[in-house]
C-alpha positions in Angstrom: -0.1 -0.1 -0.1 1.5 3.3 -1.0 2.2 5.5 2.0 3.1 9.2 2.5 6.7 10.0 3.2 8.0 13.0 5.3 8.2 14.1 8.8 4.4 14.9 8.6 3.7 11.3 8.3 5.8 10.1 11.2 4.3 12.8 13.4 0.9 11.5 12.2 1.6 7.9 12.9 2.3 8.9 16.7 -0.2 11.5 17.1 -2.7 10.8 19.9 -5.4 13.1 18.4 -8.5 10.9 18.0 -9.0 11.4 14.3 -5.5 9.9 13.8 -6.3 7.1 16.2 -9.4 6.3 13.9 -7.4 6.8 10.6 -4.6 4.1 11.9 -7.4 1.5 12.9 -8.7 2.0 9.5 -5.6 1.6 7.6 -4.7 -1.5 9.6 -8.2 -2.8 8.8 -7.3 -2.3 5.1 -4.2 -4.3 5.2 -1.9 -4.4 2.3 -4.4 -4.3 -0.4 -6.3 -1.2 -1.4 -10.1 -1.7 -2.0 -11.2 -3.2 -5.2 -13.4 -0.1 -6.0 -10.0 1.8 -6.1 -10.7 4.2 -3.1 -11.6 4.2 0.6 -15.4 5.1 1.0 -16.3 7.2 4.1 -20.0 7.4 4.8 -22.3 9.3 7.0 -26.1 8.8 7.1 -29.1 11.2 7.4 -32.7 10.5 8.4 -34.7 13.8 7.1 -37.8 13.1 8.9 -37.3 16.1 10.9 -35.6 19.4 10.6 -31.8 18.9 10.7 -29.9 19.2 14.1 -26.3 19.7 15.0 -25.8 16.2 16.1 -26.4 14.9 12.5 -24.0 17.3 11.3 -21.3 16.3 13.9 -21.0 13.0 12.0 -20.0 14.8 8.9 -17.5 17.1 10.6 -16.1 14.4 12.6 -15.8 11.9 9.7 -14.2 14.7 7.6 -11.6 14.9 10.3 -10.7 11.2 10.2 -10.9 11.3 6.5 -8.2 14.1 6.6 -6.0 12.3 9.0 -6.2 9.2 7.0 -4.8 11.0 3.9 -1.6 11.7 5.8 -1.1 7.9 6.2 -2.0 6.7 2.7 -2.1 7.9 -0.9 -5.3 5.7 -1.5 -8.0 8.0 -2.9 -11.0 8.6 -0.5 -14.5 9.7 -1.0 -17.1 10.9 1.3 -20.7 10.1 0.8 -23.4 12.0 2.7 -26.3 9.5 2.4 -29.9 10.8 3.1 -32.5 8.1 3.8 -35.3 10.1 2.4 -37.4 7.1 1.0 -38.4 6.4 4.5 -42.0 6.7 5.3 -43.2 9.7 7.5 -44.0 8.0 10.9 -45.2 11.0 12.8 -45.3 14.8 12.1 -42.4 16.6 13.7 -43.1 19.3 16.3 -41.0 22.1 14.9 -42.2 22.5 11.2 -45.2 24.4 10.1 -48.4 23.1 8.4 -48.5 20.3 10.5 -52.0 19.3 9.9 -51.1 18.9 6.0 -48.3 17.0 7.0 -50.4 14.4 9.0 -52.4 13.8 5.7 -49.3 12.1 4.3 -48.2 9.7 7.0 -46.5 6.6 5.7 -45.6 8.3 2.4 -41.9 8.5 1.4 -40.4 11.7 2.6 -39.6 12.7 -1.1 -43.2 12.1 -1.9 -44.7 14.5 0.5 -45.3 18.2 -0.1 -42.8 20.6 1.5 -44.5 22.3 4.7 -42.3 25.3 4.1 -43.2 25.7 0.5 -39.9 26.0 -1.0 -39.0 22.6 -2.5 -40.5 19.9 -4.3 -41.0 17.6 -1.3 -40.4 17.5 2.6 -37.3 15.3 1.9 -36.0 17.7 -0.6 -36.3 20.6 1.7 -34.2 18.7 4.4 -31.8 17.4 2.3 -31.2 21.1 1.0 -30.9 22.1 4.7 -28.1 19.4 5.2 -26.2 20.5 2.0 -26.4 24.2 2.8 -24.9 23.5 6.1 -22.1 21.1 4.6 -21.4 23.4 2.0 -20.8 26.7 4.5 -17.8 24.4 5.8 -16.7 23.6 2.4 -16.6 20.0 2.7 -15.6 17.5 0.1 -18.5 15.3 0.0 -21.0 13.7 -2.3 -24.5 13.8 -1.4 -26.5 10.7 -2.2 -30.4 10.2 -1.9 -31.8 6.8 -1.1 -34.6 7.7 -3.4 -32.4 8.2 -6.4 -30.5 4.8 -5.6 -33.8 2.9 -5.2 -35.7 4.5 -8.2 -32.8 4.5 -10.7 -32.1 0.7 -10.2 -28.5 1.1 -8.7 -29.7 -0.7 -5.6 -31.3 -3.6 -7.6 -28.4 -6.3 -7.4 -28.0 -5.7 -3.8 -31.9 -6.0 -3.3 -31.9 -9.2 -5.4 -29.1 -10.4 -2.9 -31.2 -9.5 0.1 -34.2 -11.6 -1.4 -31.7 -14.5 -1.9 -30.7 -14.3 1.8 -34.1 -13.6 2.9 -34.0 -16.5 5.3 -30.6 -15.5 6.8 -31.8 -12.1 7.4 -34.8 -12.9 9.2 -33.0 -15.3 11.3 -30.7 -12.2 12.6 -33.3 -9.6 13.1 -36.5 -11.6 14.1 -35.1 -12.5 17.9 -34.7 -8.7 18.5 -38.3 -8.0 17.8 -41.5 -8.5 20.1 -43.9 -11.0 19.6 -46.4 -9.0 17.6 -43.8 -7.4 15.2 -42.1 -10.7 14.7 -45.6 -12.1 13.2 -45.5 -9.4 10.4 -41.8 -8.7 9.9 -40.4 -8.7 6.5 -37.1 -6.8 5.4 -39.0 -5.4 2.7 -41.4 -2.7 2.6 -43.7 -2.4 -0.4 -44.7 0.9 -1.7 -48.5 0.9 -2.3 -49.3 1.5 -5.9 -52.7 2.9 -4.9 -51.7 4.9 -1.7 -48.1 5.6 -2.1 -47.4 4.6 1.4 -44.6 2.6 2.3 -46.3 -0.4 4.0 -45.0 -2.9 6.8 -46.9 -5.8 5.9 -46.4 -9.8 5.9 -44.6 -11.2 2.8 -46.7 -14.2 2.0 -44.4 -15.8 -0.9 -41.1 -14.7 -2.7 -39.8 -15.6 -6.2 -36.2 -15.3 -6.6 -36.3 -15.9 -10.4 -38.6 -13.3 -11.0 -37.3 -11.0 -8.2 -40.7 -10.4 -6.7 -42.4 -10.8 -3.5 -46.0 -11.1 -2.8 -47.9 -9.2 0.1 -51.2 -8.6 1.5 -52.0 -5.0 1.3 -54.1 -3.0 3.6 -57.4 -3.9 2.1 -56.3 -7.7 2.3 -55.7 -8.1 -1.4 -52.6 -9.9 -2.3 -50.1 -8.1 -4.5 -46.9 -9.3 -6.4 -44.3 -6.6 -6.9 -40.8 -6.5 -7.8 -38.3 -5.9 -5.1 -36.4 -3.6 -7.6 -36.9 -0.2 -9.3 -38.1 1.7 -6.2 -41.3 -0.9 -6.0 -40.1 -1.7 -2.4 -37.4 -0.2 0.1 -35.8 -2.1 3.1 -36.4 -1.9 6.8 -33.8 0.4 8.1 -31.4 -2.1 9.8 -31.6 -4.2 6.8 -31.5 -1.2 4.6 -28.4 0.0 6.3 -26.6 -3.4 5.8 -27.8 -3.4 2.1 -26.1 -0.1 1.7 -22.9 -1.1 3.2 -22.8 -4.2 1.0 -24.0 -2.4 -2.3 -21.4 0.6 -1.6 -18.5 -1.2 0.0 -18.3 1.3 2.6 -15.1 1.3 4.8 -15.9 3.8 7.6 -19.0 5.0 9.3 -19.4 6.6 12.8 -22.8 5.9 14.8 -24.3 7.3 18.0 -24.4 5.3 21.2 -28.0 4.6 21.0 -27.5 2.5 17.7 -24.9 0.1 19.0 -27.3 -2.9 18.6 -28.2 -1.7 15.2 -24.7 -1.6 14.2 -24.2 -5.1 15.5 -27.1 -6.5 13.7 -26.6 -4.7 10.4 -23.1 -6.0 10.6 -24.1 -9.5 10.8 -26.7 -9.2 8.0 -24.0 -7.5 5.8 -21.7 -10.5 6.4 -24.7 -12.7 5.3 -25.1 -10.9 2.0 -21.3 -11.5 1.3 -19.9 -8.0 2.4 -17.7 -6.7 4.9 -19.2 -4.2 7.3 -17.4 -0.9 7.7 -15.2 -0.1 10.4 -17.5 1.8 12.9 -16.8 4.3 15.4 -19.4 4.9 18.3 -19.9 8.5 19.5 -21.6 9.6 22.7 -25.0 11.5 22.2 -25.5 15.3 22.9 -27.9 16.3 25.5 -29.6 19.7 25.8 -29.3 21.7 28.9 -31.7 19.6 31.1 -29.3 16.7 30.3 -31.9 15.1 27.9 -31.1 13.4 24.7 -31.4 15.9 21.7 -34.1 15.0 19.2 -35.0 16.1 15.8 -38.6 15.7 16.0 -38.6 17.5 19.6 -36.6 20.2 18.3 -34.9 20.5 21.8 -31.6 21.1 20.5 -29.9 23.7 18.5 -30.4 23.9 14.8 -27.5 25.0 12.7 -29.1 28.1 12.1 -29.1 28.9 15.7 -25.4 28.4 16.4 -24.3 30.1 13.0 -26.7 33.2 14.1 -24.2 33.8 17.0 -20.8 32.5 16.2 -18.5 31.7 13.5 -19.0 28.2 11.9 -15.3 27.2 12.6 -16.5 27.3 16.5 -19.0 24.6 15.9 -16.5 22.4 14.1 -14.3 23.2 17.2 -17.2 21.9 19.5 -17.8 18.9 17.4 -13.9 17.9 17.8 -14.0 17.9 21.5 -14.2 14.0 22.9 -16.6 12.5 20.8 -16.9 9.6 22.8 -17.8 11.8 26.1 -21.4 13.0 26.3 -21.7 16.9 26.1 -24.6 19.1 26.6 -25.3 21.4 23.6 -27.3 24.5 24.4 -26.9 28.5 23.8 -24.6 29.2 26.9 -21.8 27.1 25.4 -21.4 29.2 22.4 -19.3 32.1 23.6 -17.0 29.6 25.5 -16.5 27.6 22.2 -15.7 30.7 20.4 -13.2 31.9 22.8 -11.5 28.3 22.9 -11.2 28.0 19.2 -9.5 31.6 18.8 -7.2 30.5 21.7 -6.2 27.3 19.8 -5.9 29.2 16.6 -3.5 31.8 18.2 -1.2 29.3 19.6 -0.9 27.2 16.4 1.8 29.1 14.7 4.2 28.7 17.3 3.7 24.9 18.1 5.8 22.1 16.9 4.6 19.9 14.0 3.5 17.1 16.7 1.8 19.8 18.8 -0.2 21.1 15.9 -1.5 17.7 14.8 -2.9 17.7 18.4 -4.4 21.0 18.0 -8.0 21.1 17.4 -7.8 23.9 14.8 -5.7 21.7 12.5 -8.7 19.2 12.3 -11.2 22.1 12.1 -9.3 23.6 9.0 -8.2 20.2 7.2 -4.5 20.9 8.2 -4.7 24.5 7.0 -5.5 26.7 9.9 -5.6 30.4 8.8 -3.5 33.1 10.2 -4.7 34.3 13.6 -5.6 37.8 14.3 -5.2 39.4 17.7 -8.6 39.6 19.2 -10.2 40.3 22.5 -12.0 37.3 23.7 -15.7 37.1 22.7 -16.9 36.9 26.3 -15.2 40.1 26.9 -16.9 41.7 23.8 -20.3 40.4 24.7 -20.1 41.8 28.4 -19.1 45.1 26.7 -22.2 44.9 24.6 -24.3 44.0 27.7 -22.9 47.0 29.8 -23.2 49.4 27.1 -26.8 48.1 26.1 -25.3 48.2 22.4 -27.9 48.8 19.8 -25.3 48.9 16.9 -21.7 48.1 16.3 -20.6 51.8 16.4 -20.8 51.8 20.1 -18.4 48.9 20.5 -16.1 50.0 18.1 -15.9 53.4 19.9 -14.4 51.3 23.0 -12.6 48.7 20.9 -10.6 51.6 18.8 -9.4 53.2 22.1 -8.4 49.9 23.8 -6.6 48.8 20.5 -5.6 52.1 18.5 -6.1 51.8 14.8 -8.5 48.9 14.7 -11.1 49.1 12.2 -13.9 46.6 10.9 -11.8 46.5 7.5 -8.5 45.9 9.5 -9.9 43.2 11.4 -12.9 41.2 9.8 -12.7 38.5 12.5 -13.2 41.1 15.2 -15.9 42.9 13.1 -17.8 39.5 12.9 -17.4 39.0 16.7 -18.9 42.5 17.2 -21.8 41.7 15.3 -22.5 38.2 17.0 -21.9 39.9 20.3 -24.6 42.5 19.7 -27.2 39.9 18.5 -26.5 37.5 21.3 -26.9 40.0 24.0 -30.0 41.4 22.6 -31.6 37.8 22.1 -29.8 35.7 24.7 -28.6 37.7 27.6 -30.7 40.9 28.0 -33.8 38.9 28.7 -32.0 37.0 31.5 -30.3 40.0 33.2 -30.9 40.2 36.8 -29.2 42.9 38.7 -29.2 42.8 42.6 -28.1 45.6 45.0 -25.1 45.1 46.9 -25.1 44.1 50.7 -23.5 46.6 53.1 -20.2 44.8 53.0 -20.2 44.4 49.4 -21.1 48.2 48.9 -18.1 49.1 51.1 -15.7 47.0 48.8 -17.1 48.2 45.6 -16.9 51.9 46.9 -13.2 51.4 47.7 -12.6 49.7 44.2 -14.2 52.9 42.6 -11.8 55.1 44.4 -8.8 52.9 43.5 -9.6 52.6 40.0 -10.1 56.3 39.8 -6.6 56.8 40.9 -5.0 54.5 38.3 -3.4 56.1 35.4 -5.3 56.0 32.3 -3.2 53.6 30.5 -3.1 51.0 33.1 -2.8 47.6 31.9 -5.3 44.8 32.4 -2.9 43.1 34.6 -2.4 46.1 36.6 -6.3 46.6 37.1 -6.7 42.8 37.9 -4.3 43.2 40.5 -6.1 46.0 42.0 -9.4 44.3 41.9 -7.9 41.3 43.8 -6.3 43.5 46.5 -9.4 45.4 47.4 -11.2 42.0 47.5 -8.5 40.7 50.1 -9.0 43.8 52.4 -12.7 42.9 52.7 -12.7 39.5 54.4 -16.5 39.7 54.9 -16.9 39.1 51.3 -15.7 35.4 51.6 -13.3 34.1 49.3 -12.1 35.9 46.0 -14.4 33.8 44.1 -17.4 35.3 46.1 -15.9 38.7 45.4 -15.9 38.2 41.6 -19.3 36.8 41.7 -20.3 40.1 43.3 -18.9 42.1 40.6 -21.0 39.9 37.9 -24.2 40.1 39.8 -24.2 43.7 41.0 -22.5 45.1 37.9 -23.4 42.7 34.9 -26.5 41.2 36.1 -25.1 37.9 35.4 -24.1 34.8 37.4 -20.7 34.6 35.4 -18.5 37.3 33.5 -15.3 38.2 32.0 -11.9 38.6 33.5 -12.7 41.8 35.2 -9.1 43.3 34.7 -9.5 42.9 31.0 -13.1 44.2 30.9 -12.3 47.4 32.7 -9.5 48.1 30.4 -11.7 47.7 27.5 -14.5 49.6 28.8 -12.3 52.3 30.3 -11.5 53.2 33.9 -13.5 56.3 34.2 -16.5 54.6 32.7 -16.1 51.5 34.9 -15.9 53.9 37.9 -19.1 55.6 36.8 -20.8 52.1 36.4 -19.7 50.9 40.0 -21.1 54.3 41.6 -24.0 54.0 39.7 -24.7 50.5 41.1 -24.3 51.9 44.5 -26.7 54.7 44.1 -30.2 53.8 45.1 -32.6 53.7 42.5 -34.9 56.7 42.1 -38.5 56.3 43.5 -41.2 55.8 41.1 -44.8 57.0 41.4 
C-alpha cells in the first residue's frame, strides 16, 4: 500500500489526537491491499424526517476529520458520501415544522413524495436535504450527496436488493430475535410501496420468487399483490437497509451514535450474510440539551445549525464537534461564547507550535490541516459583556471602545473582530438581555465596591489589564467579609453585569475604560430613584 513520506507522516503515526487514532485503525483494517473499488469510502447517514440538528452534522464534521487524518497516512484516494434515507415513510409529524395538519395527511408516504410544509422545495425530503447540504457547503466539505430515493428508483440498488431476497431467510434469522412477538408475526425486511396509496407498507410477505425477483404481500385491504423488489417498488427496513447499503457501496468507515450500538451489530451481521464486509464503525456519545435530555430532531429540543451560526462563526461549531466525541456533552446556547473563545485561543497558539503539537491542536482538524493566520482578538466573552454594559444597539458603540483599547483597529483591518462585534450584539439582545438580573449589593459588598471605585479612579489612564486585575484582587482581599475571592468576583458579575458569570474583570475594565467603570460602580451603589 503506498504511504506518504516525510516528517508529517511520522508525526501522524504517533499523534494521539482521536482522528489519527481512528485513521490508523482504518489503515490497519485495510491491510496491504487497497479496496477493489479503488478508493476508501467514508459514509455518513442522515434521516430527514425532521429538521436537521447539530448532532447530525457532527457526524460529517468528525468523519471529515478522520478522512483528512487518513490522507496523511496513505495515498489511496478517498470519497465521502453523505447519504440521506429520504425514501423512509413519515412515521409522525415533527413538532418543529409549519403546516403540521397538512403533513398529517401524508403519514406513511416516502419523505420525497410528501409536499414541503415550508413551500420552498418539491418535497419535505428535498427541503431537509437542502438544509443538510447548505450546512455542509458552508464548511466547504468535500462530499458527495446521495439520496436513497435516487438509488432505489434508478435501479442502482437492484443487484443488492436481489441479494437480500436471495438471503431472505438468513436476514430474518438475524433480526427476528430482536423483535417483540407482535412485530415478529408480520416482519419482513422488504417494505412495499403501495401503488394505490403511495404509502410505505409494513405488511407480511406471503411468497417470494427469486427467479422473478418479486414478493407477494397482503395490502391494507387484504388483497394479495405481487411486486418487484427492484426499481423503487420496495425499500428495506432500516437495519436491513443499512446493511444492504454497506454491501452495495462497500463502505469502509461510518460513525454511529451510542443509541445505535445494537443496530450496528445487527446490520454488520446482515452485511456479512450478504457477502460483504461491514465498515469500521466508530461509536460516539450523544449530545444532551441543557436539561441533560437527548437531543431529538422531532422534539426540536436541540440547537439548529442556524441557531449556532446566528451567534458565532462556523469554525467554532466544528471546534465543539472535535471535543471528546466519546464523552456526552451538553449542547445549548450558553456553550457558544466559550467555544468561540476556545477556538480562537487554539488558533492563536498554532503558529508557534511544533509539528507534533500542531497535529494535536483542534484547529488543525477544524481546517483540514490548513488553519488561517490568527488575528489578535479580545475574547468573545469580553466583547459580549461590553455589549451588555453599553446596552449596545449597533456596532458603532462597541467600536468606540475597541478602537480606544486597540488604537488603529477598524472593521476593515480586523474582519474577524468585526464579525465578533456583530455576533456579540445579536447574542446580547436575544440571549443575554432577557435574562439579566441585577441585584443591590449588601453593606459589606457596597463598602468594597466603593473602595474599588476610588482605587480605579486613581490609576493611570493607560493602566494595563494586569494592573487593573491586581487592584481588584487587592480590594477583595481587604474585605474578608466578602468571603473568598471567587465570591468577590461573583459580586461584581451580579451587581455590575446582572449575570452569574462574567469576564476577566481586569480585561473588561481596560476595554470599557477606567472612568466608565468607576461611573458604572458608583451607579450601582446609588439607590434607584423612587417611582410614582
